[in-house]
mmCIF file as gemmi writes it, N, C-alpha and C atoms, coordinates in Angstrom:
data_model
loop_
_atom_site.group_PDB
_atom_site.id
_atom_site.type_symbol
_atom_site.label_atom_id
_atom_site.label_alt_id
_atom_site.label_comp_id
_atom_site.label_asym_id
_atom_site.label_entity_id
_atom_site.label_seq_id
_atom_site.pdbx_PDB_ins_code
_atom_site.Cartn_x
_atom_site.Cartn_y
_atom_site.Cartn_z
_atom_site.occupancy
_atom_site.B_iso_or_equiv
_atom_site.pdbx_formal_charge
_atom_site.auth_seq_id
_atom_site.auth_asym_id
_atom_site.pdbx_PDB_model_num
ATOM 1 N N . MET Axp A 1 ? 11.946 -47.354 -77.77 1 0 ? 1 A 1
ATOM 2 C CA . MET Axp A 1 ? 11.025 -46.44 -77.341 1 0 ? 1 A 1
ATOM 3 C C . MET Axp A 1 ? 11.273 -44.908 -76.511 1 0 ? 1 A 1
ATOM 4 N N . MET Axp A 2 ? 11.436 -43.582 -76.656 1 0 ? 2 A 1
ATOM 5 C CA . MET Axp A 2 ? 12.15 -42.769 -76.31 1 0 ? 2 A 1
ATOM 6 C C . MET Axp A 2 ? 11.039 -42.187 -75.445 1 0 ? 2 A 1
ATOM 7 N N . ARG Axp A 3 ? 11.337 -41.924 -74.32 1 0 ? 3 A 1
ATOM 8 C CA . ARG Axp A 3 ? 10.141 -40.562 -73.663 1 0 ? 3 A 1
ATOM 9 C C . ARG Axp A 3 ? 11.168 -38.971 -73.788 1 0 ? 3 A 1
ATOM 10 N N . HIS Axp A 4 ? 9.745 -38.465 -74.541 1 0 ? 4 A 1
ATOM 11 C CA . HIS Axp A 4 ? 10.662 -36.673 -74.66 1 0 ? 4 A 1
ATOM 12 C C . HIS Axp A 4 ? 10.466 -35.711 -73.383 1 0 ? 4 A 1
ATOM 13 N N . HIS Axp A 5 ? 10.555 -35.76 -72.028 1 0 ? 5 A 1
ATOM 14 C CA . HIS Axp A 5 ? 9.838 -35.103 -71.378 1 0 ? 5 A 1
ATOM 15 C C . HIS Axp A 5 ? 10.093 -33.828 -71.912 1 0 ? 5 A 1
ATOM 16 N N . ILE Axp A 6 ? 9.407 -32.845 -71.096 1 0 ? 6 A 1
ATOM 17 C CA . ILE Axp A 6 ? 9.493 -31.1 -71.566 1 0 ? 6 A 1
ATOM 18 C C . ILE Axp A 6 ? 8.589 -30.307 -70.207 1 0 ? 6 A 1
ATOM 19 N N . LEU Axp A 7 ? 10.127 -29.761 -69.334 1 0 ? 7 A 1
ATOM 20 C CA . LEU Axp A 7 ? 9.428 -29.821 -67.806 1 0 ? 7 A 1
ATOM 21 C C . LEU Axp A 7 ? 9.523 -27.833 -67.908 1 0 ? 7 A 1
ATOM 22 N N . VAL Axp A 8 ? 8.209 -27.245 -67.544 1 0 ? 8 A 1
ATOM 23 C CA . VAL Axp A 8 ? 7.778 -25.965 -67.727 1 0 ? 8 A 1
ATOM 24 C C . VAL Axp A 8 ? 8.136 -25.315 -66.661 1 0 ? 8 A 1
ATOM 25 N N . LYS Axp A 9 ? 8.571 -23.825 -66.183 1 0 ? 9 A 1
ATOM 26 C CA . LYS Axp A 9 ? 8.382 -23.303 -65.321 1 0 ? 9 A 1
ATOM 27 C C . LYS Axp A 9 ? 7.904 -22.14 -65.741 1 0 ? 9 A 1
ATOM 28 N N . TRP Axp A 10 ? 6.179 -21.8 -65.049 1 0 ? 10 A 1
ATOM 29 C CA . TRP Axp A 10 ? 5.851 -20.585 -66.039 1 0 ? 10 A 1
ATOM 30 C C . TRP Axp A 10 ? 6.304 -19.441 -65.695 1 0 ? 10 A 1
ATOM 31 N N . LYS Axp A 11 ? 6.337 -17.888 -65.991 1 0 ? 11 A 1
ATOM 32 C CA . LYS Axp A 11 ? 6.343 -16.469 -65.179 1 0 ? 11 A 1
ATOM 33 C C . LYS Axp A 11 ? 5.382 -16.233 -64.003 1 0 ? 11 A 1
ATOM 34 N N . GLU Axp A 12 ? 6.08 -15.545 -63.345 1 0 ? 12 A 1
ATOM 35 C CA . GLU Axp A 12 ? 5.17 -15.394 -61.942 1 0 ? 12 A 1
ATOM 36 C C . GLU Axp A 12 ? 3.455 -15.093 -62.527 1 0 ? 12 A 1
ATOM 37 N N . GLY Axp A 13 ? 2.543 -15.244 -62.053 1 0 ? 13 A 1
ATOM 38 C CA . GLY Axp A 13 ? 1.406 -15.005 -62.279 1 0 ? 13 A 1
ATOM 39 C C . GLY Axp A 13 ? 0.658 -15.93 -63.569 1 0 ? 13 A 1
ATOM 40 N N . TYR Axp A 14 ? 1.001 -16.167 -64.408 1 0 ? 14 A 1
ATOM 41 C CA . TYR Axp A 14 ? 0.866 -16.844 -65.308 1 0 ? 14 A 1
ATOM 42 C C . TYR Axp A 14 ? -0.111 -18.6 -65.103 1 0 ? 14 A 1
ATOM 43 N N . LYS Axp A 15 ? -1.039 -18.599 -65.895 1 0 ? 15 A 1
ATOM 44 C CA . LYS Axp A 15 ? -1.924 -19.683 -65.428 1 0 ? 15 A 1
ATOM 45 C C . LYS Axp A 15 ? -2.098 -20.534 -66.472 1 0 ? 15 A 1
ATOM 46 N N . ALA Axp A 16 ? -1.841 -21.375 -66.858 1 0 ? 16 A 1
ATOM 47 C CA . ALA Axp A 16 ? -1.987 -21.881 -68.081 1 0 ? 16 A 1
ATOM 48 C C . ALA Axp A 16 ? -3.38 -22.84 -68.365 1 0 ? 16 A 1
ATOM 49 N N . ASP Axp A 17 ? -4.055 -23.563 -69.168 1 0 ? 17 A 1
ATOM 50 C CA . ASP Axp A 17 ? -5.171 -23.818 -70.298 1 0 ? 17 A 1
ATOM 51 C C . ASP Axp A 17 ? -4.442 -25.252 -69.902 1 0 ? 17 A 1
ATOM 52 N N . HIS Axp A 18 ? -4.456 -25.873 -69.281 1 0 ? 18 A 1
ATOM 53 C CA . HIS Axp A 18 ? -4.126 -27.474 -69.731 1 0 ? 18 A 1
ATOM 54 C C . HIS Axp A 18 ? -4.578 -28.1 -70.407 1 0 ? 18 A 1
ATOM 55 N N . ALA Axp A 19 ? -5.718 -27.842 -70.705 1 0 ? 19 A 1
ATOM 56 C CA . ALA Axp A 19 ? -6.717 -28.915 -71.538 1 0 ? 19 A 1
ATOM 57 C C . ALA Axp A 19 ? -6.073 -28.412 -72.887 1 0 ? 19 A 1
ATOM 58 N N . GLU Axp A 20 ? -6.186 -27.134 -73.328 1 0 ? 20 A 1
ATOM 59 C CA . GLU Axp A 20 ? -5.753 -26.481 -74.53 1 0 ? 20 A 1
ATOM 60 C C . GLU Axp A 20 ? -4.886 -27.1 -74.961 1 0 ? 20 A 1
ATOM 61 N N . ILE Axp A 21 ? -3.894 -26.849 -73.966 1 0 ? 21 A 1
ATOM 62 C CA . ILE Axp A 21 ? -1.984 -27.497 -74.14 1 0 ? 21 A 1
ATOM 63 C C . ILE Axp A 21 ? -2.369 -29.031 -74.504 1 0 ? 21 A 1
ATOM 64 N N . ARG Axp A 22 ? -2.94 -29.56 -73.508 1 0 ? 22 A 1
ATOM 65 C CA . ARG Axp A 22 ? -3.239 -31.153 -74.182 1 0 ? 22 A 1
ATOM 66 C C . ARG Axp A 22 ? -3.756 -31.591 -75.342 1 0 ? 22 A 1
ATOM 67 N N . ARG Axp A 23 ? -4.647 -30.5 -76.165 1 0 ? 23 A 1
ATOM 68 C CA . ARG Axp A 23 ? -5.131 -30.947 -76.917 1 0 ? 23 A 1
ATOM 69 C C . ARG Axp A 23 ? -4.344 -30.282 -78.121 1 0 ? 23 A 1
ATOM 70 N N . LEU Axp A 24 ? -3.089 -29.378 -78.05 1 0 ? 24 A 1
ATOM 71 C CA . LEU Axp A 24 ? -2.113 -28.859 -79.071 1 0 ? 24 A 1
ATOM 72 C C . LEU Axp A 24 ? -1.291 -30.37 -79.572 1 0 ? 24 A 1
ATOM 73 N N . PHE Axp A 25 ? -0.91 -31.005 -78.296 1 0 ? 25 A 1
ATOM 74 C CA . PHE Axp A 25 ? 0.05 -31.574 -78.123 1 0 ? 25 A 1
ATOM 75 C C . PHE Axp A 25 ? -0.386 -33.039 -78.64 1 0 ? 25 A 1
ATOM 76 N N . GLU Axp A 26 ? -1.617 -33.452 -78.208 1 0 ? 26 A 1
ATOM 77 C CA . GLU Axp A 26 ? -2.599 -34.999 -79.337 1 0 ? 26 A 1
ATOM 78 C C . GLU Axp A 26 ? -2.382 -34.773 -80.533 1 0 ? 26 A 1
ATOM 79 N N . GLU Axp A 27 ? -2.134 -33.187 -80.982 1 0 ? 27 A 1
ATOM 80 C CA . GLU Axp A 27 ? -1.774 -33.496 -82.509 1 0 ? 27 A 1
ATOM 81 C C . GLU Axp A 27 ? -0.511 -34.161 -83.015 1 0 ? 27 A 1
ATOM 82 N N . THR Axp A 28 ? 0.266 -33.905 -82.196 1 0 ? 28 A 1
ATOM 83 C CA . THR Axp A 28 ? 1.398 -35.152 -82.654 1 0 ? 28 A 1
ATOM 84 C C . THR Axp A 28 ? 1.614 -36.607 -82.787 1 0 ? 28 A 1
ATOM 85 N N . LEU Axp A 29 ? 0.458 -36.983 -81.922 1 0 ? 29 A 1
ATOM 86 C CA . LEU Axp A 29 ? -0.313 -38.321 -82.524 1 0 ? 29 A 1
ATOM 87 C C . LEU Axp A 29 ? -0.278 -38.972 -83.865 1 0 ? 29 A 1
ATOM 88 N N . ASP Axp A 30 ? -0.423 -37.571 -84.591 1 0 ? 30 A 1
ATOM 89 C CA . ASP Axp A 30 ? -0.538 -37.936 -86.476 1 0 ? 30 A 1
ATOM 90 C C . ASP Axp A 30 ? 0.797 -38.128 -86.731 1 0 ? 30 A 1
ATOM 91 N N . ILE Axp A 31 ? 1.918 -37.94 -86.096 1 0 ? 31 A 1
ATOM 92 C CA . ILE Axp A 31 ? 3.296 -38.116 -86.655 1 0 ? 31 A 1
ATOM 93 C C . ILE Axp A 31 ? 3.619 -39.35 -86.466 1 0 ? 31 A 1
ATOM 94 N N . PRO Axp A 32 ? 4.508 -40.684 -87.703 1 0 ? 32 A 1
ATOM 95 C CA . PRO Axp A 32 ? 4.521 -41.985 -87.783 1 0 ? 32 A 1
ATOM 96 C C . PRO Axp A 32 ? 5.499 -41.617 -86.472 1 0 ? 32 A 1
ATOM 97 N N . GLY Axp A 33 ? 5.772 -42.289 -85.574 1 0 ? 33 A 1
ATOM 98 C CA . GLY Axp A 33 ? 6.477 -42.872 -84.431 1 0 ? 33 A 1
ATOM 99 C C . GLY Axp A 33 ? 5.949 -42.8 -83.625 1 0 ? 33 A 1
ATOM 100 N N . VAL Axp A 34 ? 5.075 -41.703 -83.296 1 0 ? 34 A 1
ATOM 101 C CA . VAL Axp A 34 ? 4.74 -40.874 -81.817 1 0 ? 34 A 1
ATOM 102 C C . VAL Axp A 34 ? 3.78 -41.798 -81.386 1 0 ? 34 A 1
ATOM 103 N N . SER Axp A 35 ? 3.338 -42.203 -79.939 1 0 ? 35 A 1
ATOM 104 C CA . SER Axp A 35 ? 2.279 -43.292 -79.607 1 0 ? 35 A 1
ATOM 105 C C . SER Axp A 35 ? 1.93 -42.67 -78.551 1 0 ? 35 A 1
ATOM 106 N N . SER Axp A 36 ? 2.062 -41.585 -77.718 1 0 ? 36 A 1
ATOM 107 C CA . SER Axp A 36 ? 1.808 -41.535 -76.629 1 0 ? 36 A 1
ATOM 108 C C . SER Axp A 36 ? 1.892 -39.597 -76.236 1 0 ? 36 A 1
ATOM 109 N N . VAL Axp A 37 ? 1.158 -39.182 -75.742 1 0 ? 37 A 1
ATOM 110 C CA . VAL Axp A 37 ? 1.211 -37.889 -75.486 1 0 ? 37 A 1
ATOM 111 C C . VAL Axp A 37 ? 0.218 -37.677 -74.046 1 0 ? 37 A 1
ATOM 112 N N . SER Axp A 38 ? 1.499 -37.146 -73.063 1 0 ? 38 A 1
ATOM 113 C CA . SER Axp A 38 ? 0.687 -36.495 -71.412 1 0 ? 38 A 1
ATOM 114 C C . SER Axp A 38 ? 0.805 -35.586 -70.916 1 0 ? 38 A 1
ATOM 115 N N . VAL Axp A 39 ? 0.121 -34.473 -70.669 1 0 ? 39 A 1
ATOM 116 C CA . VAL Axp A 39 ? 0.211 -33.398 -70.274 1 0 ? 39 A 1
ATOM 117 C C . VAL Axp A 39 ? 0.24 -33.388 -68.16 1 0 ? 39 A 1
ATOM 118 N N . HIS Axp A 40 ? 0.882 -33.382 -67.578 1 0 ? 40 A 1
ATOM 119 C CA . HIS Axp A 40 ? 0.908 -33.372 -66.096 1 0 ? 40 A 1
ATOM 120 C C . HIS Axp A 40 ? 1.083 -32.176 -65.245 1 0 ? 40 A 1
ATOM 121 N N . PRO Axp A 41 ? 0.015 -31.276 -64.714 1 0 ? 41 A 1
ATOM 122 C CA . PRO Axp A 41 ? 0.46 -30.15 -63.86 1 0 ? 41 A 1
ATOM 123 C C . PRO Axp A 41 ? 1.063 -31.004 -62.133 1 0 ? 41 A 1
ATOM 124 N N . ASN Axp A 42 ? 1.966 -29.913 -62.253 1 0 ? 42 A 1
ATOM 125 C CA . ASN Axp A 42 ? 2.247 -29.556 -61.101 1 0 ? 42 A 1
ATOM 126 C C . ASN Axp A 42 ? 1.301 -29.778 -59.924 1 0 ? 42 A 1
ATOM 127 N N . VAL Axp A 43 ? 1.479 -30.796 -58.388 1 0 ? 43 A 1
ATOM 128 C CA . VAL Axp A 43 ? 0.481 -31.063 -57.892 1 0 ? 43 A 1
ATOM 129 C C . VAL Axp A 43 ? 0.739 -29.767 -56.438 1 0 ? 43 A 1
ATOM 130 N N . VAL Axp A 44 ? 2.122 -29.527 -56.602 1 0 ? 44 A 1
ATOM 131 C CA . VAL Axp A 44 ? 2.785 -28.802 -55.258 1 0 ? 44 A 1
ATOM 132 C C . VAL Axp A 44 ? 3.308 -27.41 -55.669 1 0 ? 44 A 1
ATOM 133 N N . ASP Axp A 45 ? 2.677 -26.955 -54.634 1 0 ? 45 A 1
ATOM 134 C CA . ASP Axp A 45 ? 3.259 -25.079 -54.963 1 0 ? 45 A 1
ATOM 135 C C . ASP Axp A 45 ? 4.002 -24.737 -54.461 1 0 ? 45 A 1
ATOM 136 N N . ARG Axp A 46 ? 5.446 -24.791 -54.844 1 0 ? 46 A 1
ATOM 137 C CA . ARG Axp A 46 ? 6.206 -24.457 -54.153 1 0 ? 46 A 1
ATOM 138 C C . ARG Axp A 46 ? 7.259 -23.545 -55.397 1 0 ? 46 A 1
ATOM 139 N N . ALA Axp A 47 ? 7.901 -22.67 -55.229 1 0 ? 47 A 1
ATOM 140 C CA . ALA Axp A 47 ? 8.437 -21.447 -55.716 1 0 ? 47 A 1
ATOM 141 C C . ALA Axp A 47 ? 10.13 -22.967 -56.38 1 0 ? 47 A 1
ATOM 142 N N . ASN Axp A 48 ? 10.673 -23.855 -56.042 1 0 ? 48 A 1
ATOM 143 C CA . ASN Axp A 48 ? 11.588 -24.787 -56.487 1 0 ? 48 A 1
ATOM 144 C C . ASN Axp A 48 ? 11.037 -25.786 -57.338 1 0 ? 48 A 1
ATOM 145 N N . ARG Axp A 49 ? 9.677 -25.756 -57.82 1 0 ? 49 A 1
ATOM 146 C CA . ARG Axp A 49 ? 9.234 -26.406 -58.545 1 0 ? 49 A 1
ATOM 147 C C . ARG Axp A 49 ? 8.907 -26.026 -59.934 1 0 ? 49 A 1
ATOM 148 N N . TYR Axp A 50 ? 8.949 -26.96 -60.978 1 0 ? 50 A 1
ATOM 149 C CA . TYR Axp A 50 ? 8.669 -26.38 -62.796 1 0 ? 50 A 1
ATOM 150 C C . TYR Axp A 50 ? 6.823 -26.703 -61.933 1 0 ? 50 A 1
ATOM 151 N N . ASP Axp A 51 ? 6.048 -25.626 -63.1 1 0 ? 51 A 1
ATOM 152 C CA . ASP Axp A 51 ? 4.87 -26.371 -63.13 1 0 ? 51 A 1
ATOM 153 C C . ASP Axp A 51 ? 3.969 -27.11 -63.748 1 0 ? 51 A 1
ATOM 154 N N . LEU Axp A 52 ? 4.351 -27.822 -65.327 1 0 ? 52 A 1
ATOM 155 C CA . LEU Axp A 52 ? 4.213 -28.273 -65.72 1 0 ? 52 A 1
ATOM 156 C C . LEU Axp A 52 ? 5.205 -30.194 -66.363 1 0 ? 52 A 1
ATOM 157 N N . LEU Axp A 53 ? 4.615 -30.812 -66.327 1 0 ? 53 A 1
ATOM 158 C CA . LEU Axp A 53 ? 5.663 -31.652 -67.498 1 0 ? 53 A 1
ATOM 159 C C . LEU Axp A 53 ? 4.376 -32.216 -68.764 1 0 ? 53 A 1
ATOM 160 N N . ILE Axp A 54 ? 5.162 -32.183 -70.171 1 0 ? 54 A 1
ATOM 161 C CA . ILE Axp A 54 ? 4.464 -32.888 -70.979 1 0 ? 54 A 1
ATOM 162 C C . ILE Axp A 54 ? 5.742 -34.137 -71.462 1 0 ? 54 A 1
ATOM 163 N N . LEU Axp A 55 ? 4.646 -35.251 -71.331 1 0 ? 55 A 1
ATOM 164 C CA . LEU Axp A 55 ? 5.71 -36.402 -72.393 1 0 ? 55 A 1
ATOM 165 C C . LEU Axp A 55 ? 5.04 -36.931 -73.178 1 0 ? 55 A 1
ATOM 166 N N . ILE Axp A 56 ? 6.072 -36.902 -73.995 1 0 ? 56 A 1
ATOM 167 C CA . ILE Axp A 56 ? 5.841 -37.877 -75.915 1 0 ? 56 A 1
ATOM 168 C C . ILE Axp A 56 ? 6.944 -38.808 -75.196 1 0 ? 56 A 1
ATOM 169 N N . CYS Axp A 57 ? 5.597 -39.711 -76.099 1 0 ? 57 A 1
ATOM 170 C CA . CYS Axp A 57 ? 6.734 -41.502 -76.049 1 0 ? 57 A 1
ATOM 171 C C . CYS Axp A 57 ? 6.682 -41.697 -77.787 1 0 ? 57 A 1
ATOM 172 N N . MET Axp A 58 ? 8.185 -41.735 -78.703 1 0 ? 58 A 1
ATOM 173 C CA . MET Axp A 58 ? 8.179 -41.299 -79.579 1 0 ? 58 A 1
ATOM 174 C C . MET Axp A 58 ? 9.236 -42.72 -79.844 1 0 ? 58 A 1
ATOM 175 N N . GLU Axp A 59 ? 9.435 -43.023 -81.624 1 0 ? 59 A 1
ATOM 176 C CA . GLU Axp A 59 ? 10.865 -43.406 -81.496 1 0 ? 59 A 1
ATOM 177 C C . GLU Axp A 59 ? 11.596 -42.346 -81.744 1 0 ? 59 A 1
ATOM 178 N N . LYS Axp A 60 ? 12.977 -42.967 -81.589 1 0 ? 60 A 1
ATOM 179 C CA . LYS Axp A 60 ? 13.502 -41.529 -81.716 1 0 ? 60 A 1
ATOM 180 C C . LYS Axp A 60 ? 13.97 -41.277 -82.873 1 0 ? 60 A 1
ATOM 181 N N . GLU Axp A 61 ? 13.424 -42.015 -84.015 1 0 ? 61 A 1
ATOM 182 C CA . GLU Axp A 61 ? 13.553 -41.531 -85.503 1 0 ? 61 A 1
ATOM 183 C C . GLU Axp A 61 ? 12.396 -40.464 -85.4 1 0 ? 61 A 1
ATOM 184 N N . ALA Axp A 62 ? 11.389 -40.233 -84.941 1 0 ? 62 A 1
ATOM 185 C CA . ALA Axp A 62 ? 10.598 -39.007 -84.882 1 0 ? 62 A 1
ATOM 186 C C . ALA Axp A 62 ? 10.563 -38.221 -84.252 1 0 ? 62 A 1
ATOM 187 N N . LEU Axp A 63 ? 11.615 -37.816 -84.151 1 0 ? 63 A 1
ATOM 188 C CA . LEU Axp A 63 ? 11.87 -36.529 -83.036 1 0 ? 63 A 1
ATOM 189 C C . LEU Axp A 63 ? 11.962 -35.594 -84.187 1 0 ? 63 A 1
ATOM 190 N N . ASP Axp A 64 ? 12.365 -35.82 -85.509 1 0 ? 64 A 1
ATOM 191 C CA . ASP Axp A 64 ? 13.357 -34.749 -86.589 1 0 ? 64 A 1
ATOM 192 C C . ASP Axp A 64 ? 11.576 -34.215 -86.588 1 0 ? 64 A 1
ATOM 193 N N . LYS Axp A 65 ? 10.44 -35.364 -86.789 1 0 ? 65 A 1
ATOM 194 C CA . LYS Axp A 65 ? 9.142 -34.994 -87.38 1 0 ? 65 A 1
ATOM 195 C C . LYS Axp A 65 ? 8.401 -34.253 -86.442 1 0 ? 65 A 1
ATOM 196 N N . TYR Axp A 66 ? 8.706 -34.271 -85.284 1 0 ? 66 A 1
ATOM 197 C CA . TYR Axp A 66 ? 8.406 -33.487 -83.928 1 0 ? 66 A 1
ATOM 198 C C . TYR Axp A 66 ? 8.432 -32.39 -83.899 1 0 ? 66 A 1
ATOM 199 N N . ASP Axp A 67 ? 10.047 -31.877 -84.352 1 0 ? 67 A 1
ATOM 200 C CA . ASP Axp A 67 ? 10.601 -30.821 -84.297 1 0 ? 67 A 1
ATOM 201 C C . ASP Axp A 67 ? 9.971 -30.087 -85.443 1 0 ? 67 A 1
ATOM 202 N N . GLY Axp A 68 ? 9.473 -30.127 -86.366 1 0 ? 68 A 1
ATOM 203 C CA . GLY Axp A 68 ? 9.293 -29.571 -87.82 1 0 ? 68 A 1
ATOM 204 C C . GLY Axp A 68 ? 7.642 -29.101 -87.703 1 0 ? 68 A 1
ATOM 205 N N . CYS Axp A 69 ? 6.939 -30.356 -86.808 1 0 ? 69 A 1
ATOM 206 C CA . CYS Axp A 69 ? 5.596 -30.274 -87.015 1 0 ? 69 A 1
ATOM 207 C C . CYS Axp A 69 ? 4.776 -28.213 -86.32 1 0 ? 69 A 1
ATOM 208 N N . GLY Axp A 70 ? 3.651 -28.687 -86.769 1 0 ? 70 A 1
ATOM 209 C CA . GLY Axp A 70 ? 3.144 -26.938 -86.666 1 0 ? 70 A 1
ATOM 210 C C . GLY Axp A 70 ? 2.633 -27.409 -84.875 1 0 ? 70 A 1
ATOM 211 N N . ALA Axp A 71 ? 2.211 -28.494 -84.564 1 0 ? 71 A 1
ATOM 212 C CA . ALA Axp A 71 ? 1.761 -28.262 -83.047 1 0 ? 71 A 1
ATOM 213 C C . ALA Axp A 71 ? 2.86 -27.922 -82.444 1 0 ? 71 A 1
ATOM 214 N N . HIS Axp A 72 ? 4.146 -28.327 -82.516 1 0 ? 72 A 1
ATOM 215 C CA . HIS Axp A 72 ? 5.401 -27.859 -81.671 1 0 ? 72 A 1
ATOM 216 C C . HIS Axp A 72 ? 5.85 -26.24 -82.328 1 0 ? 72 A 1
ATOM 217 N N . HIS Axp A 73 ? 5.467 -26.232 -83.069 1 0 ? 73 A 1
ATOM 218 C CA . HIS Axp A 73 ? 6.048 -24.529 -83.506 1 0 ? 73 A 1
ATOM 219 C C . HIS Axp A 73 ? 5.219 -23.476 -83.119 1 0 ? 73 A 1
ATOM 220 N N . ARG Axp A 74 ? 3.457 -23.973 -83.212 1 0 ? 74 A 1
ATOM 221 C CA . ARG Axp A 74 ? 2.139 -22.865 -82.498 1 0 ? 74 A 1
ATOM 222 C C . ARG Axp A 74 ? 3.454 -23.067 -80.715 1 0 ? 74 A 1
ATOM 223 N N . TRP Axp A 75 ? 3.126 -24.595 -80.497 1 0 ? 75 A 1
ATOM 224 C CA . TRP Axp A 75 ? 3.686 -24.392 -78.637 1 0 ? 75 A 1
ATOM 225 C C . TRP Axp A 75 ? 4.304 -22.998 -78.558 1 0 ? 75 A 1
ATOM 226 N N . LYS Axp A 76 ? 5.344 -23.482 -79.477 1 0 ? 76 A 1
ATOM 227 C CA . LYS Axp A 76 ? 6.696 -22.607 -79.237 1 0 ? 76 A 1
ATOM 228 C C . LYS Axp A 76 ? 6.049 -20.731 -79.286 1 0 ? 76 A 1
ATOM 229 N N . ASP Axp A 77 ? 5.277 -20.753 -80.438 1 0 ? 77 A 1
ATOM 230 C CA . ASP Axp A 77 ? 4.62 -19.307 -80.681 1 0 ? 77 A 1
ATOM 231 C C . ASP Axp A 77 ? 4.126 -18.812 -79.765 1 0 ? 77 A 1
ATOM 232 N N . ASN Axp A 78 ? 3.148 -19.98 -79.041 1 0 ? 78 A 1
ATOM 233 C CA . ASN Axp A 78 ? 2.053 -19.135 -78.015 1 0 ? 78 A 1
ATOM 234 C C . ASN Axp A 78 ? 2.626 -18.902 -76.957 1 0 ? 78 A 1
ATOM 235 N N . TYR Axp A 79 ? 3.456 -19.95 -76.435 1 0 ? 79 A 1
ATOM 236 C CA . TYR Axp A 79 ? 3.758 -20.053 -75.145 1 0 ? 79 A 1
ATOM 237 C C . TYR Axp A 79 ? 5.074 -19.926 -74.567 1 0 ? 79 A 1
ATOM 238 N N . SER Axp A 80 ? 5.683 -19.684 -75.561 1 0 ? 80 A 1
ATOM 239 C CA . SER Axp A 80 ? 7.365 -19.088 -74.735 1 0 ? 80 A 1
ATOM 240 C C . SER Axp A 80 ? 7.333 -18.131 -74.383 1 0 ? 80 A 1
ATOM 241 N N . GLN Axp A 81 ? 6.187 -16.688 -74.604 1 0 ? 81 A 1
ATOM 242 C CA . GLN Axp A 81 ? 6.326 -15.552 -73.535 1 0 ? 81 A 1
ATOM 243 C C . GLN Axp A 81 ? 6.024 -15.908 -72.139 1 0 ? 81 A 1
ATOM 244 N N . PHE Axp A 82 ? 5.317 -17.154 -71.694 1 0 ? 82 A 1
ATOM 245 C CA . PHE Axp A 82 ? 4.825 -16.871 -70.646 1 0 ? 82 A 1
ATOM 246 C C . PHE Axp A 82 ? 5.5 -18.274 -70.008 1 0 ? 82 A 1
ATOM 247 N N . ILE Axp A 83 ? 6.887 -18.397 -70.733 1 0 ? 83 A 1
ATOM 248 C CA . ILE Axp A 83 ? 7.68 -19.685 -70.085 1 0 ? 83 A 1
ATOM 249 C C . ILE Axp A 83 ? 8.785 -18.76 -69.309 1 0 ? 83 A 1
ATOM 250 N N . GLU Axp A 84 ? 9.125 -19.135 -67.916 1 0 ? 84 A 1
ATOM 251 C CA . GLU Axp A 84 ? 10.588 -18.553 -67.202 1 0 ? 84 A 1
ATOM 252 C C . GLU Axp A 84 ? 11.956 -19.535 -67.605 1 0 ? 84 A 1
ATOM 253 N N . LYS Axp A 85 ? 11.408 -20.475 -67.466 1 0 ? 85 A 1
ATOM 254 C CA . LYS Axp A 85 ? 12.619 -21.549 -67.952 1 0 ? 85 A 1
ATOM 255 C C . LYS Axp A 85 ? 11.857 -23.253 -67.966 1 0 ? 85 A 1
ATOM 256 N N . LYS Axp A 86 ? 12.723 -23.84 -69.05 1 0 ? 86 A 1
ATOM 257 C CA . LYS Axp A 86 ? 12.152 -25.067 -69.1 1 0 ? 86 A 1
ATOM 258 C C . LYS Axp A 86 ? 13.33 -25.984 -69.396 1 0 ? 86 A 1
ATOM 259 N N . ALA Axp A 87 ? 13.194 -27.363 -69.447 1 0 ? 87 A 1
ATOM 260 C CA . ALA Axp A 87 ? 14.196 -28.163 -69.4 1 0 ? 87 A 1
ATOM 261 C C . ALA Axp A 87 ? 13.602 -29.557 -70.275 1 0 ? 87 A 1
ATOM 262 N N . ILE Axp A 88 ? 14.173 -29.861 -71.194 1 0 ? 88 A 1
ATOM 263 C CA . ILE Axp A 88 ? 14.512 -30.769 -71.951 1 0 ? 88 A 1
ATOM 264 C C . ILE Axp A 88 ? 15.066 -31.961 -71.802 1 0 ? 88 A 1
ATOM 265 N N . PHE Axp A 89 ? 14.018 -33.456 -71.987 1 0 ? 89 A 1
ATOM 266 C CA . PHE Axp A 89 ? 15.069 -34.403 -71.335 1 0 ? 89 A 1
ATOM 267 C C . PHE Axp A 89 ? 14.284 -35.592 -72.468 1 0 ? 89 A 1
ATOM 268 N N . ASP Axp A 90 ? 15.434 -36.604 -72.745 1 0 ? 90 A 1
ATOM 269 C CA . ASP Axp A 90 ? 14.809 -37.544 -73.338 1 0 ? 90 A 1
ATOM 270 C C . ASP Axp A 90 ? 15.576 -38.997 -73.104 1 0 ? 90 A 1
ATOM 271 N N . CYS Axp A 91 ? 15.232 -40.003 -72.685 1 0 ? 91 A 1
ATOM 272 C CA . CYS Axp A 91 ? 15.974 -41.476 -71.956 1 0 ? 91 A 1
ATOM 273 C C . CYS Axp A 91 ? 14.613 -42.501 -72.962 1 0 ? 91 A 1
ATOM 274 N N . GLU Axp A 92 ? 15.341 -43.526 -72.788 1 0 ? 92 A 1
ATOM 275 C CA . GLU Axp A 92 ? 14.734 -44.705 -73.151 1 0 ? 92 A 1
ATOM 276 C C . GLU Axp A 92 ? 14.019 -45.05 -71.868 1 0 ? 92 A 1
């Protein structure tokens, strides 16, 4: 099982709706091979911290389907403009 981490640093002043983001990513549970999704807001307010972690547990083979799914495209379309930087990290 692979863990797909998405770390997000929002642009200054942006306040995300974490429940909305969680609902968006929960749609990926319909993809065969995706077993869980969790959204974790940062609890420490410091400039050198990322603001949000999205964690998707999936089989490696599900990554291509995830990349092409509607939820992933809506994430990019709706939130890219508010992201200062992000990091993607995959591990087992």
